[in-house]
N, C-alpha and C positions, 0 to 999 in steps of 0.2 A: 667628542659621547655619543652610546647608542642609542640611535633612537628608540623606541619604544616599540614593537610588532601591532601590526594597527589590526584594530576590534577586528575587523573583516575585510577580505576581497573580495572584490565586484566579477561576476565572472561574463563575460565575451558572450554577446551571440554567437550560437554553436547551433551546428545539430550535432546532438549525441550519437548518432550514429554512424557517425565519421570516423569518431573518436576510435580505436584498435582494440579490438577483445587482448587482455594479456593473458588468460586464461578462464579456461570452462570446469567447472569439476566434475568431471567426468568419474572423480576414483569416489564419492560419497553415496552412497546407496539410498534409495527411492525409500518415502516416509511408503510402508506398504498396504496396499491396496484393502487390508480387511482394515487397518490403523486409520483412515477415511471415511469409514459407514457412521452415520449419526448418532449408533447405537457406541459404535467407538469413543465420537468426538464430544459426544454427551456425558460419557466415564471419563475423557480424560480430562474434561475441565472441572469436572467435579472434585476430579483431587489429581489437580497438578503435578507434574514430576518438579522436581529440582531443573532450573536449566538455565542457561548463561546467553542472551541474543550475542546477536552477532553486529552490528551493526545495531549505534545507539546515539550518538551524537554526530551529524554534518557538517564540514566547515561552514562557518558564516559567509554569506556569501550577499548578501542583504540587509543593509544598517535599519531593525528595529521593534521597538517595545514584543520583547516575547510573548506571544499567544495561548492563550488554552485550544483545542482541537481538540475535536475525536472525528472519527473516517470505524464507516463499519467495513468490515469484512462481510462481504454474506455469499451464502454457499448455497443454491440456490440447488432444491430438496431431487434432481431429475433420476433417473437411470445411475446413471451419472454422476457424482457429487461436481456442480459448474461453482467456479465465481464469478460473482457478478461485478461488472467494470464498466467507469465512463471514462470518454473522452473530455476533457477541459474546452469548451470552444478557445477562440480564436485572442478576443480581447480583454479577457481577464488577466488583471494587475498578477496576479502571483499565479507562477505554476501554469500558462493557458497550451493549453491544448496538447500536453499530458496526460498520462491514461494515468484515473486516480482512483483513490475506492469511491465511492458518497461517501462526503461530510465536510467539517466546515470548523469554522471558532466558534467555542464554548459561548451560550446566555449565560447570564446574571439568573435567570430563571431555571434550568435544563438543573435538575435536579444529580446529575452524576454525568459521567462520560458516555455511558448506553443511552441515557436520554440526550445528550449530544446526539449522539449519531444518529439514534433512529427520528429525530427531527430532520436534521440534513437529511437524508436518505429522505425522507418524505418529500420534503423543500426538492432537493433537485431527481428525482426520476420515480417520483409520487407513489414510494411504495409502503404502503401503511403497515405502518408500525408491529399492528394487531397481525396480521401475519410473516411476521420476525419471529423467533425463537431464541433471547441472547443467550449463547453459551459462557461468555465472560473477558475478558482484557488477553489480549497481549505485553507487554510490555514498552515502556514509554517512546516515540521517539521525537528525537529534534532534527529540528527539519534545517536547513543553510536560511530557511526565507524566517529565523525563531518563531514557530509551530513548534509547540509541545505536543503531541501526538499521545492519546490514546486509542491505538485499533482496540473494538471491538467486535470480537465473533460471533455469527447467527447465525443460524439453519433459517432460511427463507422457502416459505409454501411454491412447490411448481407453479400455482394460477395465479400467483401475485401480482393484481393485475400495473406497468407503469407507466408512468408518461413525463416524458424528461421534463424539463425545464430550459426552453431552448435557451435561456438568457445564461445559459451557466454551464448544460451538458449541451456538447455538441451530437453526442451517440454515446449507447450503452449496450455492450455486450458480457457476452457471458464466454467461460475458458475455464476447459477442467483443470479439475483441484487436484489429477496426479499429477498434468502437466508440472504443475505452478511447486507441487512437493515435489519434484526428480531435478538433484543439482545438476544434473546432465547440461536443463536448459537456466542454467543460473551463470552467464560471462560475469568475468570481472573484467573492469574498465578502471585505468589510470593513464591522469594526462596531469602536466603543471600547467598551472597557469599566475603570471605574477610569484613565483618565487613558493607558491602552492602548492602543492599535491594534492591533487582532488582523486577518489577514489570513489566507485559504482560500482550496483548489479544490474545489468541487465539479460529479460525473458523474450527475447520477442517471439512472439506468435500467431500463424500463418491461418489467418479464419477469413478464408473464402479467396475473395481475392486481395483483400484486407490485411498487411502488415502491422500485428499490434504490437508495437515499441516501447514493452512495461521497462519501465527502468526509474531510476531514481529514490525519492522516499516508497512508491508505492512497492518498490520491487525487492528495493530494503527489511521493508513491514513485512515483505513475503518472504524473503531470508531467516528471517526470526521468525517465523510461522515456523518455516519449515523446521529449524533448529527447536522450538518447542515441542514439533510431534518428534520426531528424530530421538529426545531425552530421555 
């Protein structure tokens, strides 16, 4: 008698940096710089194109009830637009130590996914919602840990004060938007564990003496942002 496939396959402890790179998309065009200006971003979200997200659903690696969540994709309006990211603290129960957008689980009192993203960003990095101009959502992204995430893209004033919550956030840093929207920096990884093939993106960024290893769900949502911008 054939046994049913398991609902999920747990991941072993591993260093994602050690998984070989399968390929890099050097053949795909970058998003032009003129399309990354605040005016161009506002226009694109005001009249979104028809587009297809590339990464929608990760294979499960954790047995838990699905939970609605939102993240803020904060684009800081410097001379060169920058994306604000966090490094999660090592003791968190899920995705500990990883690079992430500010965000988290929706609360019942949140009026919308954007409200969740703004509240979580304020709780995690002290970002005043009044310093954020919400542009709109990207496609929903379901993680292997059963979070159903709505990414909310917003423009952030360059003078916005930040204060990281030390319980959740080990570090806050910025990466040029142009770097993240250039697929020459998008690396594909493929590995098989327990008979399950898993694939993900990474976008390592050298930030001074620190190598910011952006991968997994954060890289997947950034890849979808690229697809949205190129549609």
